[in-house]
N, C-alpha and C positions, 0 to 999 in steps of 0.2 A: 600389798601382798597380790600375788597371782592366783587366780582361782581357776581350777580345772574341773570342768563338768563332763561327764561321760554320757552320751546319748546313743551309744551302740559299741559293739566290740567287747562287751562285758560278759565274761563266761560264755562266749560263743566264738566260733571262727568267722571273722569279718564283720562287716556292718560298722566299721570304724566311723564315729562322728564325735570328735572331741573338741569341746569349746574351751579355748584358753583366754581368759579375761585379765587384763591388767588394770591399771589405775584409770586409763583413758582409752585404750584400744583393746580390740579383741579379734580373734580369728579362730577358724576351725582347722583341725588336723584331719583331712579326708572328710568325705561326706557319702559314705558307702551304703549300699543296700545290704540288709541282713537277710540272706537267703532262707535261714532256718525260721527266723520270726515271721518273715513275709509268708513263707510257706505254710505257716499254721493257719493262714486265712485265705491265701490266694494260690492260684495255680495257673497252668498254661491257658485254660479256658475259662478261669474266674479271675479276672484282672481288675486292678484299681480303675475307676472310671475318670476320664479326663474332664467330664462334665461336672464332676464334683471337686475339681481342683486338688488341693492337697488333703482334703478332709477324710477320703477314704483311708489314707495312710495314717492321718492323725488319729482317727477313730480307734485303731488298734495299737497305738503308741509306736508306730513305725517311724514317724517324723516327730521331732520335739516341737512343743508349743513355744515358739520364740518369735516375739514381735520384731518386725523389720528385716525378716530374713528371706521371706518368700515372695514369689512372682506377683506383680501387680495385677495382671489379667486374672489369674486364678482366685485371688482375694476379692476383687471387685465384682467378679461374675457371681460370687455367693453373697454379695452385699456386706463383705467384711472390710474392716479398716485397713488401709494401706499407709504405712508410715512413709513420710517423705524422705527420711534419712535411713540408710541401711544400719542395722545393728551389728553388722560384722565388717571388719576391714578387709578381709579376704579369706580364701580357703586354700591351704597348702596341700597339694596332692602328692602323695608319696609314689603312687604308680597307677596304671590304667585298668587294674582289675575291677570288676563291677562291684565287688564288695567294699571298694574304697571310693569308687566315683558314681555309683549307680543311681544316686538320688540328686546329682548336680542339676538335673533338669528343673527341679523345683525352686532353685535359688534365684532370687532377683537379678536383673540384668545389670546392675550397677555395683555388684560385688565381684571384684577380680579373682581370678583363679591363678595360682602360682604353680608352675610344673616344669619339668625338664622338657627339652625339645623332643626327645624320643616318646615321652608320655604324650605330648601333643600330637605327634604323628599317628600314634596308636589310637588315640581317642577320635582323631579325624577320620581314620578308617573305620572305626566303630560306628561313627555317626553317619558317614557317607554310604557304607555298605550294609548296614544293619536294617532290621525291620523298623518301620514306622512305629511311633509310639512316644514314650517318655525319653527321647534321646536328644533333647536340646542341650548338649554338652559344651560345645564350643560356639554355637550359634544359638540364636534365640528367636523364636517366631511367636508373636502375640496371637493368642486364641480369642475367640469370642468377638471378633471385630466385624463391623459392617463398613464397607467402603462404598463411596458414591460411584454410581454406574457411569462410565464413560460415555454412553449413549443411551438416552431413554426411549423406550418404545411407547408410542402413543397409547397402547393398550395395557401398559404395565401399570400396576397399582403401587409399585415400590420404586424408590429412588436409589436404593443402596443394595449391594449384593454382599454375600458372606465372603470374607477373605479367605484365601488359602495360605498355606505356609509361605510360599514364595513371595506373596504380597507384603508380608510383615517381617521377613527374615532379616536379621542383623547380627553382627558379630558381638560376642561377649568380650568384656575386657580380659585378655589373657596376658600374663607375664611369664615369660620364659626365664627360667632361672639357670645360672651357670654354676658348675660344681665349685664349692669352697669360695664363692665370691659373695660378700655381704650385701644384703639388700634391707632397706628399712621398712617397717610397718608401724609408724607412730613410734611408740616407746620401745618397740621390739627391734633388735637387730638379728637377722636371720641368715643362715647360709645352708645350702643343701649339700648332702654328701652321698655320692653314687654308692649303691650297694648291689650285691649279686642277689638276683631273684629270678623267677621263671618268666620275667618280662623285661625287655629292654627299658632303660630309662628310670628304673626304680631308684628311689633315694630316701635317705633319712634326713632329718632336719636338726640343726643346732640353733637354739633360740635363746638370746640373751636379753636381759632387761636389768634395771637397777634393782628390781625386787627379787628375781630369781633367774637361774640359768636352767635350761630344760633340753633335753635330747629326746627325740622321737624316732624310733627305729624304722617304722614302717614295716614291710616284710623283708626278710633277708635270710641269706644262707651262705655257706662257705664251699659247697661241693658242686658248684656250676662252673661255667667258663669265665666267670668274673670275680673269683674268690678274692683276688688282691684288692678289689675295690672295697669289700666289706672289711678286710684287714686294715686298710688305710682309714676307713671311717672309725674303726675302733681306736686306733692310734690317735686321730684327731680329736675324738670324743673324750678321750682320756686327758689330753692336754687341756681340753675345754673345761674339764672338771665341774660337770653339772650338779646342782643340787637335786634335780629330779630327772629320772629316766622313765619314759613309757616305752615299754617293749612288748613286742609280739611274743607268744609262747605256744605257737600252734603244736609243735612236736616236742614239748618240753618232756613228754613221757616216753620219748624214743631215745635209744641209746646210740644209733648210727644212722646214716643215710646212704642210699646208693648214690654214686656220683655220675655226672654226665659222661665222664670218661669211660666208666664201666658199661654204660648203655651203648656208647658208640662202639666199643670193642665187640660186644655181643651182636649188635646189629650188623657190623661188618662181616663177622664170621657166618652169621645166618644168611646174609645175602650172597656171600660167595659160594655157599654150599647148596642154595636152593636153585632150581632151574625154571620154576614157574613165575607167575605174577606175585609180587610182594605188595600187600596192602598194609598201610600204616595209619594209626589213628592217634594223633597227638594234638594239643591246643595250638590252633593255627597262629595265635599271637605270640606264642613262645618261639621267638626266632632262633634261640640258642638250641632249642630241641629240634626245630626244623634243620639247623645246620648239622647237628648230630647225624641225622638221617641222610641229609644231602651228601655228606662225606662218605657215609657207608655206601650209598648208592653209586657215587663217582668211583670209589675204589673197587666196586664189583662190575664196572662198565655198564651201569644202568642209568637211565635218565630219571631224575626225580620229577614227578608229576604232582602239581599243586592245583588247588581250586582257584577260582577267580578271586575270592576274598584274600587269599594269601598272596596272589599275584599282585593285587592292589597295594598290599602292605609292603611287599618286596620293592615295588616301584617307589614307594614313599621313603624307603631306607636305602635307596640307591647311593652307593659311595660311602656307606657307613660300616663296611667291614663284613657285610653279608653277600652271598652270591647274588649276581644281578639277574633281572628277569630273563635275560637271554640264556642264562645258564640252566634254566629249567624248562619243562613243558607245561603248558597250562591246559588243564582238562576242561572241556566245554560240555556241560551236560545238556540233555534234551530238556526243553522247558515249554510250557503252554501248548503250543501245537506240535512240538516234538520234531521239528524239521531238520535239526542237526544230525548229521550222519548219512544223509542222502537216501534214506530207504523209506520214509514216510510219503504218503501221497496227499496232494492238496488240490482242491477243485477250482478251476479257472473257467467261469462261464459254462458250467456243465460238464467240462472236460477234466478228468483227473490225471494229474501229472506227478511224477516222482520229484521229490524235493531237490534231487541232484540236477534236475533240469530247469530250475526256476532261478531268478536273480537273487543274489545274496541279501539284497535289501529286505526281501520277504522273510529270510531266515532270522535277520537281525531284530525283526519285530518280536521275537520270542524273549528278548532279553532287556534287562534294565539298562538305563543310560550309561551308567559307570561301567558296566560289563562289556559293552560293545567294543571297546579298545582291544580287549582280550579275545573276542571272537574272530577279529580280523588279524590277530597276532600270527606271525609266520610259524612259530613253534607251538601252535596249539595241537592237542590231540583229542579224540572223542572215543566213545565205547568201542568202536571197530578197531582202532588202533591197539587198544589193550587187549582186545579179543584175538587179534591176528598175530601179535608179537609180544606176548606177556612177559617173556623172559628179558625184554629189553627195559622193563620199567619197574620203579618203586612208586606206588600210587597212594597218595595221601587221600584218605576217605573217612570222613567223620560218621558217626553212627547215624546222624540225620541225613546223610547222603547215601545210605544203603540202597535206596532205590536204583541206583546205578548198577548194582550188581545184576539186576534183572536184565539189564541191556548187555552188560559185558559177558554175562554167564561164564565166570572164570572156571577153569580146569586146572587142578594142581596148584591152587593158590594157598598162600599162607597170610595170616592176619596178625600184625604185631600191635598189641595195645600198649599205648605209652601215655596212659592218663591215670589219675588217681582212682582208687577203687571206690565203689558206691559208699556214701555215707549217710544217705537218707532213703525213705521209702520210694520216692519217685525214681531215684537212681537205681534202686534195686529192680524195679519194674522194667526200666529201660535195659538194665543188664540181662534180664531174661529175654526180652525181645532180641537184643543183640545176639545172644547165643542161638536163638531160633533161626535167625537169618543165616548165621555162619554154618550152623548144622545143615540147613536146607541146601546150601550150595557146597557142602562138603569141604569147607575151608578149615584148615588146621590153625588152631589159636596158639599164639605165644604171649605170655604175660611176663611181668618182671622187668619191664623196660621202661619204668617210670622213675624219675628222680624228683623229689619233692622241691618246692620252692622255698621251703623252710628249714632253718637250722634245727638240729636235734638238741636234746636236753643238756648234755655236757658242754656243747658249744654255746648255748644261750647262757648258762650259768657262769661260764668263763668269761664271756663277753661282759656280763654285768659286773663281775669282779674286777675286771681290767679297767672298766670305765669308772667304778667305785663311786656311784652317786650317793647322796645322803639317804635317798628313798627311791623305791621303784614301784611302778604301777604295772602289773602284768594284765595285758589285754590280748584279744585275738586268740583266746585259749579257753579250754574248759577245765584246765588243771592249774588253777591259781595257786593251790596249796603246795604245789611242787617247787614254788619259789621260796618257801619258808626256810629252806636250808641257808639262804642268804643272810638270815638274821644272825647266824653265827660269825659272819664277816662284818657285823656292825651295820648293815644295811637295813633300813626300815622297809618292810614289805607292806604295801597298802593294797587291799583288794578293792578295786574300783566298783562303784555302784552306779546304777542308772539314775540319772538326775530326774526327779519327779516333776 
């Protein structure tokens, strides 16, 4: 018999951590961060401590107590037992949103991760361009290590030094899965099925064993640019005839969704009618949403301006059906000393010079290593370009980049918000600050430009009926009872519970 234990994603949005155990083998479906549950105890300035390994998260039930699952360095640092053999044969990753991958950092380095190539590229960008912290997703760096010093000073009392991340960094075992191509994990035969979601590379999984056949949807929708992929998945899942379906139900209580096509039409009309700067805020890893605004900008003779993180991602996705990096402009912000733009002063041996007069190498010192490629990019822009020719640009600017508005000082600008509405207290507070900034600069706000990454209620229920499993587990939802209607179709609805 196959046992399914839920360690997250139960009556909440995200945080999926589902342990599937057969007679001899086991694996996880995703290993995500629960933003709501973690937010009950931690915040931006109250973070789990690396010095306490996994135990700050275990303390509050945010990570399951499973032997043989976690990193050796974190366990041994606390004097805890480390099992020689891993207790899981792998982790199947449906997509790269943090509520599905956010806790991968804590997994030991001999458990392989299975993912699509696009998911790999997004996680790579997340790891390389994100803030330092718990971000050992694809790579693994041992902590709490002392290494022998290459050269000993006669006055030194120690023979070893603390290792940094670069000293101990190594690659995790990553398996790239191809759509609908079988791969084995012990007694399980598995294949991935691409689906439409608000992130490239998202997939469901079809899992077979002698004991049970299982389908896991991950997150999916029908109203994006890849709806045909979701429809094909349902067709294949129906032929697969699973005994068990684990499905998301984020928007099970909604009757319809705004489509990506509707957003593109509205954005194009607004872009054609407005003569000043257009500022847009959308999730930068949602490349389909980027494409929506890119096409609206192109059709209104504007240049799409992206930040360095999105430029990095576009480079990674070169040749995959998205605009190339040469098709956009890269916005270079002022950092640290603020030398970009040629208006700041810097002191050379007592003499103050304008940054426009100094060598570019000094300016590059303001930026991280991965960013420097884009600082030297031929088609980059800075605040002065947007200030002088605002009608030529559509400017992608996240809330956390609003400081750029102080430099740009936009006049007759509009702001298109293309993100989900606030759903917790912290987001409400950020929303008030967002409005304060926009009001201060007299920027007109346009909302209603967001398409969810999730199917609506009728679509979810029709999907379950089409696949026709014996039983269904609703996860990634706060409305599990909305699935009860499926009992009339002879489908057993099981409310999952967190494994104690």
